[in-house]
N, CA and C of each residue as an Amber inpcrd file, in Angstrom:
protein
   420
   6.2930000  11.1080000 -22.9240000   5.5860000  10.8520000 -24.1610000
   4.5650000  11.9720000 -24.3450000   4.6160000  12.6010000 -25.4740000
   3.7360000  13.7360000 -25.7330000   2.3280000  13.2670000 -26.0920000
   1.3270000  14.1340000 -25.9730000  -0.0360000  13.7670000 -26.3800000
  -0.0980000  13.3380000 -27.8450000   0.7290000  13.9480000 -28.6860000
   0.7530000  13.5680000 -30.1010000   1.2750000  12.1470000 -30.2730000
   2.3150000  11.7960000 -29.5010000   2.8620000  10.4380000 -29.5520000
   1.8300000   9.4210000 -29.0750000   1.1170000   9.7730000 -27.9900000
   0.0880000   8.8680000 -27.4810000  -1.0270000   8.6780000 -28.5090000
  -1.4290000   9.7620000 -29.1570000  -2.4810000   9.6710000 -30.1750000
  -2.0230000   8.8120000 -31.3490000  -0.7830000   9.0080000 -31.7770000
  -0.2440000   8.2200000 -32.8840000  -0.2070000   6.7350000 -32.5170000
   0.2060000   6.4420000 -31.2920000   0.2650000   5.0500000 -30.8330000
  -1.1270000   4.4320000 -30.8240000  -2.1100000   5.1670000 -30.3530000
  -3.4760000   4.6660000 -30.3210000  -3.9820000   4.3950000 -31.7380000
  -3.7020000   5.3060000 -32.6590000  -4.1310000   5.1080000 -34.0500000
  -3.4780000   3.8640000 -34.6510000  -2.2050000   3.6440000 -34.3370000
  -1.5170000   2.4530000 -34.8260000  -2.1370000   1.1920000 -34.2430000
  -2.5370000   1.2490000 -32.9930000  -3.1270000   0.0820000 -32.3410000
  -4.4730000  -0.2810000 -32.9500000  -5.2090000   0.7010000 -33.4120000
  -6.5130000   0.4350000 -33.9970000  -6.3860000  -0.3340000 -35.3050000
  -5.2020000  -0.3140000 -35.9100000  -4.9660000  -1.0230000 -37.1520000
  -4.5010000  -2.4570000 -36.9200000  -4.2200000  -2.8370000 -35.6950000
  -3.7080000  -4.1680000 -35.3890000  -4.7730000  -5.2390000 -35.6050000
  -4.3130000  -6.4560000 -35.8730000  -5.2630000  -7.5670000 -35.9730000
  -5.8670000  -7.8680000 -34.6050000  -6.9070000  -8.6550000 -34.5950000
  -7.6480000  -8.9470000 -33.3690000  -6.8570000  -9.7750000 -32.3550000
  -5.6370000 -10.1610000 -32.7010000  -4.8220000 -10.9250000 -31.7650000
  -4.2300000 -10.0440000 -30.6800000  -4.4710000  -8.7460000 -30.7570000
  -3.9790000  -7.8000000 -29.7610000  -5.1530000  -7.0500000 -29.1500000
  -5.0710000  -6.8160000 -27.8490000  -6.0820000  -6.0190000 -27.1490000
  -5.3390000  -4.9660000 -26.3480000  -5.7700000  -3.7210000 -26.4760000
  -5.0810000  -2.6230000 -25.8250000  -6.0770000  -1.7310000 -25.0860000
  -5.6780000  -1.2860000 -23.9060000  -6.4600000  -0.3350000 -23.1360000
  -5.5780000   0.8440000 -22.7650000  -6.1660000   2.0150000 -22.7700000
  -5.4610000   3.2080000 -22.3110000  -5.4430000   3.2160000 -20.7940000
  -4.3810000   3.7420000 -20.2410000  -4.3180000   3.9880000 -18.7990000
  -4.5620000   5.4780000 -18.6220000  -5.6750000   5.7960000 -17.9950000
  -6.1010000   7.1900000 -17.8400000  -5.9580000   7.6030000 -16.3830000
  -5.3290000   8.7260000 -16.1460000  -5.1530000   9.2550000 -14.8000000
  -6.1830000  10.3570000 -14.5730000  -7.0960000  10.1260000 -13.6450000
  -8.1530000  11.1030000 -13.3680000  -7.5930000  12.4130000 -12.8170000
  -6.6080000  12.3050000 -11.9300000  -6.0420000  13.5120000 -11.3230000
  -5.4120000  14.4180000 -12.3730000  -4.7150000  13.8240000 -13.3200000
  -4.0500000  14.6080000 -14.3730000  -4.9730000  14.8460000 -15.5630000
  -6.0920000  14.1370000 -15.6030000  -7.0670000  14.2470000 -16.6840000
  -6.4300000  13.9910000 -18.0520000  -5.6610000  12.8810000 -18.1210000
  -5.0410000  12.5420000 -19.3980000  -4.6230000  11.0730000 -19.4340000
  -4.3880000  10.5980000 -20.6580000  -3.8710000   9.2520000 -20.8650000
  -2.3970000   9.2630000 -20.4920000  -1.9970000   8.3000000 -19.6640000
  -0.6000000   8.2510000 -19.2270000   0.1240000   7.0170000 -19.7450000
  -0.5980000   6.1160000 -20.4050000   0.0580000   4.9190000 -20.9050000
  -0.9290000   3.9210000 -21.4780000  -0.4220000   2.6990000 -21.6400000
  -1.2140000   1.6260000 -22.2260000  -0.9020000   0.3110000 -21.5250000
  -1.8820000  -0.5740000 -21.5040000  -1.6830000  -1.9590000 -21.0760000
  -2.2630000  -2.8140000 -22.1920000  -1.5220000  -3.8550000 -22.5900000
  -1.8900000  -4.5780000 -23.8010000  -1.6360000  -6.0750000 -23.6770000
  -2.4380000  -6.8450000 -24.4010000  -2.1280000  -8.2360000 -24.6860000
  -1.7480000  -8.3030000 -26.1540000  -0.6370000  -8.9660000 -26.4330000
  -0.1710000  -9.1810000 -27.7960000  -0.1650000 -10.6790000 -28.0730000
  -0.2360000 -11.0100000 -29.3420000  -0.1040000 -12.4090000 -29.7550000
  -1.0440000 -13.3340000 -28.9860000  -2.2810000 -12.9090000 -28.8390000
  -3.2450000 -13.7550000 -28.1410000  -3.4330000 -15.0250000 -28.9620000
  -3.2220000 -16.1510000 -28.3170000  -3.3850000 -17.4490000 -28.9570000
  -4.6070000 -18.1110000 -28.3280000  -5.7120000 -18.0770000 -29.0570000
  -6.9690000 -18.5880000 -28.5220000  -7.0100000 -20.1090000 -28.4850000
  -6.1380000 -20.7670000 -29.2180000  -6.0750000 -22.2350000 -29.1850000
  -5.3370000 -22.6910000 -27.9280000  -4.1760000 -22.0690000 -27.6730000
  -3.3720000 -22.4350000 -26.5030000  -3.7170000 -21.6190000 -25.2600000
  -4.6310000 -20.6670000 -25.3990000  -5.0840000 -19.8280000 -24.2850000
  -3.9200000 -19.1030000 -23.6120000  -3.1320000 -18.4140000 -24.4360000
  -1.9540000 -17.7070000 -23.9380000  -1.8620000 -16.3320000 -24.5950000
  -1.1560000 -15.4170000 -23.9170000  -0.9460000 -14.0770000 -24.4690000
   0.2840000 -13.4610000 -23.8270000   0.8250000 -12.4430000 -24.5100000
   1.9470000 -11.6600000 -24.0010000   1.4160000 -10.3320000 -23.4800000
   1.8480000  -9.9530000 -22.2890000   1.4280000  -8.7150000 -21.6370000
   2.4860000  -7.6400000 -21.8140000   2.0560000  -6.4120000 -22.0760000
   2.9840000  -5.2830000 -22.0160000   2.2940000  -4.1040000 -21.3490000
   3.0960000  -3.3380000 -20.6330000   2.6030000  -2.1700000 -19.9040000
   3.5490000  -1.0190000 -20.2110000   2.9700000   0.1410000 -20.4940000
   3.7820000   1.3250000 -20.7590000   3.1950000   2.5130000 -20.0070000
   4.0000000   3.0840000 -19.1330000   3.6800000   4.3690000 -18.5070000
   4.6470000   5.3550000 -19.1580000   4.1030000   6.3230000 -19.8890000
   4.9110000   7.1560000 -20.7590000   5.7770000   8.2080000 -20.0990000
   5.3760000   8.7220000 -18.9510000   6.1070000   9.8290000 -18.3440000
   6.9230000   9.3510000 -17.1480000   8.2150000   9.6370000 -17.1710000
   9.1170000   9.1580000 -16.1200000   8.6740000   9.5590000 -14.7150000
   8.1110000  10.7540000 -14.5840000   7.7270000  11.2020000 -13.2380000
   6.5720000  10.3760000 -12.6600000   5.9260000   9.5620000 -13.4790000
   4.8450000   8.6910000 -13.0010000   5.3130000   7.2640000 -12.7390000
   6.5590000   6.9690000 -13.0740000   7.1040000   5.6410000 -12.8100000
   7.2640000   5.4500000 -11.3040000   7.1610000   4.2250000 -10.8520000
   7.3660000   3.9050000  -9.4410000   6.1940000   4.2650000  -8.5440000
   5.0540000   4.5710000  -9.1180000   3.8670000   4.9370000  -8.3350000
   2.7970000   3.8430000  -8.3760000   3.1870000   2.6410000  -8.8100000
   2.3050000   1.4680000  -8.8900000   1.1780000   1.6060000  -9.9100000
   1.2580000   2.5780000 -10.7990000   0.2190000   2.7340000 -11.8210000
   0.2820000   1.5830000 -12.8240000   1.4830000   1.2140000 -13.2360000
   1.6520000   0.0820000 -14.1430000   1.2730000  -1.2240000 -13.4770000
   1.6060000  -1.3550000 -12.2020000   1.2630000  -2.5610000 -11.4500000
  -0.2460000  -2.7370000 -11.3890000  -0.9490000  -1.6780000 -11.0630000
  -2.4080000  -1.7300000 -10.9830000  -3.0190000  -2.0880000 -12.3390000
  -2.5270000  -1.4710000 -13.4010000  -3.0500000  -1.7590000 -14.7390000
  -2.7480000  -3.2000000 -15.1470000  -1.5470000  -3.6790000 -14.8390000
  -1.1740000  -5.0560000 -15.1860000  -2.0380000  -6.0650000 -14.4400000
  -2.3100000  -5.8150000 -13.1550000  -3.1800000  -6.7120000 -12.3830000
  -4.5710000  -6.7960000 -13.0000000  -5.1160000  -5.6510000 -13.3650000
  -6.4480000  -5.6400000 -13.9860000  -6.4410000  -6.3610000 -15.3300000
  -5.3750000  -6.1870000 -16.1010000  -5.2940000  -6.8370000 -17.4040000
  -5.1670000  -8.3520000 -17.2530000  -4.3790000  -8.8000000 -16.3050000
  -4.2410000 -10.2390000 -16.0730000  -5.5750000 -10.8240000 -15.6150000
  -6.2690000 -10.1200000 -14.7290000  -7.5920000 -10.5790000 -14.3010000
  -8.5270000 -10.6980000 -15.5090000  -8.5200000  -9.7060000 -16.3620000
  -9.3280000  -9.7270000 -17.5820000  -8.9420000 -10.9200000 -18.4620000
  -7.6540000 -11.1470000 -18.6110000  -7.1900000 -12.2610000 -19.4370000
  -7.6390000 -13.6130000 -18.9220000  -7.5280000 -13.8190000 -17.6240000
  -7.9060000 -15.1150000 -17.0570000  -9.4170000 -15.2800000 -16.9540000
 -10.1150000 -14.2260000 -16.5590000 -11.5540000 -14.3450000 -16.3330000
 -12.4020000 -14.1540000 -17.5840000 -11.9920000 -13.2790000 -18.4780000
 -12.8260000 -12.9780000 -19.6510000 -12.3360000 -13.6490000 -20.9330000
 -11.0270000 -13.7410000 -21.1030000 -10.4820000 -14.3380000 -22.3260000
 -10.1760000 -15.8230000 -22.1630000 -10.3340000 -16.3260000 -20.9380000
 -10.0850000 -17.7400000 -20.6410000  -8.6380000 -18.1480000 -20.9090000
  -7.7030000 -17.2300000 -20.6560000  -6.2980000 -17.5650000 -20.8110000
  -5.8590000 -18.4890000 -19.6790000  -4.8530000 -19.3070000 -19.9430000
  -4.2590000 -20.1270000 -18.8900000  -2.8210000 -19.7000000 -18.6080000
  -2.2530000 -18.8920000 -19.5040000  -0.8520000 -18.4890000 -19.3570000
  -0.6760000 -17.0630000 -19.9010000   0.0020000 -16.2290000 -19.1260000
   0.3560000 -14.8820000 -19.5660000   1.8570000 -14.7200000 -19.3750000
   2.5210000 -14.2410000 -20.4270000   3.9520000 -13.9810000 -20.3460000
   4.2080000 -12.4860000 -20.5310000   5.3740000 -12.0600000 -20.0940000
   5.8070000 -10.6760000 -20.2850000   7.3270000 -10.6840000 -20.3180000
   7.8840000  -9.6950000 -20.9780000   9.3440000  -9.6260000 -21.0250000
   9.8190000  -8.2440000 -20.5830000  11.0510000  -8.2220000 -20.1140000
  11.6960000  -6.9690000 -19.7100000  13.1790000  -7.0940000 -20.0010000
  13.7890000  -5.9940000 -20.3450000  15.2340000  -5.9990000 -20.5230000
  15.9080000  -5.8920000 -19.1600000  17.0220000  -6.5800000 -19.0040000
  17.6940000  -6.6360000 -17.7000000  17.9630000  -5.2540000 -17.0990000
  18.3110000  -4.2340000 -17.8710000  18.5440000  -2.9340000 -17.2140000
  17.2920000  -2.3230000 -16.5890000  16.1090000  -2.7860000 -16.9730000
  14.8670000  -2.1820000 -16.4820000  14.4150000  -2.8700000 -15.1930000
  15.0490000  -2.5080000 -14.0970000  14.7540000  -3.1260000 -12.8040000
  13.3280000  -2.8450000 -12.3450000  12.8050000  -1.6680000 -12.6710000
  11.4320000  -1.3300000 -12.2850000  10.4250000  -2.2520000 -12.9310000
  10.6120000  -2.5460000 -14.2080000   9.6990000  -3.4570000 -14.9070000
   9.7870000  -4.8580000 -14.3130000  10.9850000  -5.3110000 -14.0090000
  11.1520000  -6.6420000 -13.4060000  10.4690000  -6.7170000 -12.0470000
  10.6360000  -5.6860000 -11.2310000   9.9750000  -5.6540000  -9.9140000
   8.4600000  -5.6710000 -10.0690000   7.9400000  -4.8990000 -11.0370000
   6.5010000  -4.8500000 -11.2590000   5.9740000  -6.2220000 -11.6550000
   6.6760000  -6.9060000 -12.5520000   6.2140000  -8.2270000 -12.9870000
   6.2300000  -9.2250000 -11.8320000   7.2490000  -9.1600000 -10.9970000
   7.2960000 -10.0410000  -9.8240000   6.2040000  -9.6660000  -8.8180000
   5.9480000  -8.3750000  -8.6640000   4.9290000  -7.9030000  -7.7240000
   3.5380000  -8.4230000  -8.0900000   3.2660000  -8.5920000  -9.3840000
   1.9470000  -9.0730000  -9.8040000   1.8900000 -10.5990000  -9.8670000
   2.9500000 -11.2470000  -9.3890000   2.9340000 -12.7010000  -9.2690000
   3.6190000 -13.4600000 -10.3880000   4.2090000 -12.7520000 -11.3350000
   4.8890000 -13.4440000 -12.4240000   6.2520000 -13.9350000 -11.9340000
   6.6710000 -15.0620000 -12.5080000   7.9590000 -15.6490000 -12.1320000
   8.8820000 -15.6560000 -13.3420000  10.1630000 -15.4440000 -13.0730000
  11.1550000 -15.4880000 -14.1340000  11.2020000 -16.9030000 -14.6920000
  11.0320000 -17.0150000 -15.9920000  10.9830000 -18.3230000 -16.6320000
  12.1870000 -18.5650000 -17.5450000  12.7010000 -17.5080000 -18.1730000
  13.7370000 -17.6870000 -19.1750000  14.5820000 -16.4200000 -19.2750000
  15.8780000 -16.6000000 -19.4710000  16.7800000 -15.4850000 -19.7250000
  17.3790000 -15.6880000 -21.1160000  17.1290000 -14.7380000 -22.0010000
  17.7130000 -14.7570000 -23.3350000  18.9420000 -13.8570000 -23.2940000
  20.1090000 -14.4580000 -23.2540000  21.3620000 -13.7350000 -23.0920000
  21.6520000 -12.8470000 -24.3010000  22.0490000 -11.6090000 -24.0300000
  22.4430000 -10.6580000 -25.0770000  21.4490000 -10.6110000 -26.2330000
  20.1750000 -10.6180000 -25.9110000  19.1090000 -10.7080000 -26.9060000
  18.8610000  -9.4020000 -27.6590000  19.0220000  -8.2760000 -26.9700000
  18.6030000  -6.9970000 -27.5340000  19.7300000  -5.9630000 -27.4420000
  19.9250000  -5.2390000 -28.5310000  20.8920000  -4.1470000 -28.5320000
  20.1960000  -2.9080000 -27.9850000  20.6770000  -2.3860000 -26.8590000
  20.0020000  -1.3050000 -26.1490000  21.0470000  -0.3550000 -25.5750000
  20.9340000   0.9240000 -25.9050000  21.8590000   1.9460000 -25.3920000
  23.3250000   1.5660000 -25.6060000  23.6330000   1.0730000 -26.8060000
  25.0220000   0.8110000 -27.1530000  25.5930000  -0.5170000 -26.6990000
  24.7710000  -1.4000000 -26.1470000  25.2780000  -2.7050000 -25.7260000
  24.1830000  -3.7660000 -25.8430000  24.6000000  -5.0120000 -25.8790000
  23.6460000  -6.1140000 -25.8930000  23.2530000  -6.4330000 -24.4590000
  21.9560000  -6.5640000 -24.2370000  21.4510000  -6.8430000 -22.8890000
  20.5500000  -8.0740000 -22.9200000  20.3780000  -8.6750000 -21.7610000
  19.5310000  -9.8560000 -21.6340000  18.0640000  -9.4610000 -21.6560000
  17.2570000 -10.3250000 -22.2440000  15.8020000 -10.1840000 -22.1700000
  15.2940000 -11.2390000 -21.1960000  14.5290000 -10.8070000 -20.2190000
  13.9930000 -11.7010000 -19.1950000  12.5310000 -11.9790000 -19.5020000
  12.1690000 -13.2520000 -19.5370000  10.8000000 -13.6590000 -19.8230000
  10.1580000 -14.1300000 -18.5130000   9.0470000 -13.5100000 -18.1680000
   8.2930000 -13.8370000 -16.9630000   6.9780000 -14.5000000 -17.3580000
   6.4070000 -15.2640000 -16.4400000   5.1710000 -15.9910000 -16.7490000
   4.3210000 -16.1430000 -15.4890000   3.0170000 -16.1810000 -15.6950000
   2.0860000 -16.5580000 -14.6350000   1.0010000 -17.4230000 -15.2590000
   0.6160000 -18.4650000 -14.5400000  -0.4600000 -19.3530000 -14.9680000
  -1.7210000 -19.0230000 -14.1890000  -2.8600000 -19.3010000 -14.8000000
  -4.1410000 -18.9930000 -14.1610000  -4.2320000 -19.6240000 -12.7720000
  -3.8210000 -20.8790000 -12.6370000  -3.9420000 -21.5400000 -11.3350000
  -3.1070000 -20.8370000 -10.2630000  -1.9410000 -20.3130000 -10.6190000
  -1.1260000 -19.5530000  -9.6680000  -1.8160000 -18.2470000  -9.3000000
  -2.3670000 -17.5770000 -10.3010000  -3.0580000 -16.3130000 -10.0730000
  -4.2890000 -16.5300000  -9.1800000  -5.0270000 -17.5990000  -9.4380000
  -6.2290000 -17.8850000  -8.6460000  -5.8820000 -18.1210000  -7.1860000
  -4.7500000 -18.7870000  -6.9280000  -4.3380000 -19.0780000  -5.5480000
  -4.0270000 -17.8070000  -4.7670000  -3.4850000 -16.8120000  -5.4220000
  -3.1060000 -15.5810000  -4.7190000  -4.1380000 -14.4740000  -4.8420000
  -5.1850000 -14.6810000  -5.6280000  -6.1850000 -13.6330000  -5.8480000
  -7.6060000 -14.1060000  -5.5820000  -7.7610000 -14.8880000  -4.5250000
  -9.1040000 -15.3920000  -4.1590000  -9.8920000 -14.3440000  -3.4340000
C-alpha cells in the first residue's frame, strides 16, 4: 500500500460517522504508517463492535504487528468503550488473519458459506468473536 493510498484511506475514515473508530499502526523502525486497526458498527446499546486490522505491506505480514494492534484495540474496546462483545471476520483463504484472530483469543462462531466472490471464486466468510468475560480471564 503506497503512502498515497494510506493518506486517502485516512481521509476517508475522517468522514465516517462516530460509529467507527480508527487508529493508525505506526512502525517506529520504518518511521511510517504501516496499517490501521478499527472498530466498525459500534453499537453502544448492545455494547458490541466489529474489529478489523490491516497491515498494508506484505513483507510486514507474519511479524505479529497486526496481532499486537488487535490486542490493544480489544483492550481499548472492553476497558474504555465498555464493550461486551467484539467480532471480526476473515475470508477462508486468509489463513494468517484466521490465525491472528485465534491468537488474540477470538473463537470461530459462524461460517457463511460462499459469502464473498474473491479471486474468481466464491469463498467462505468466517466470523470470530470474543466476549469481555473471556478476555478478562486470559488477560488478568
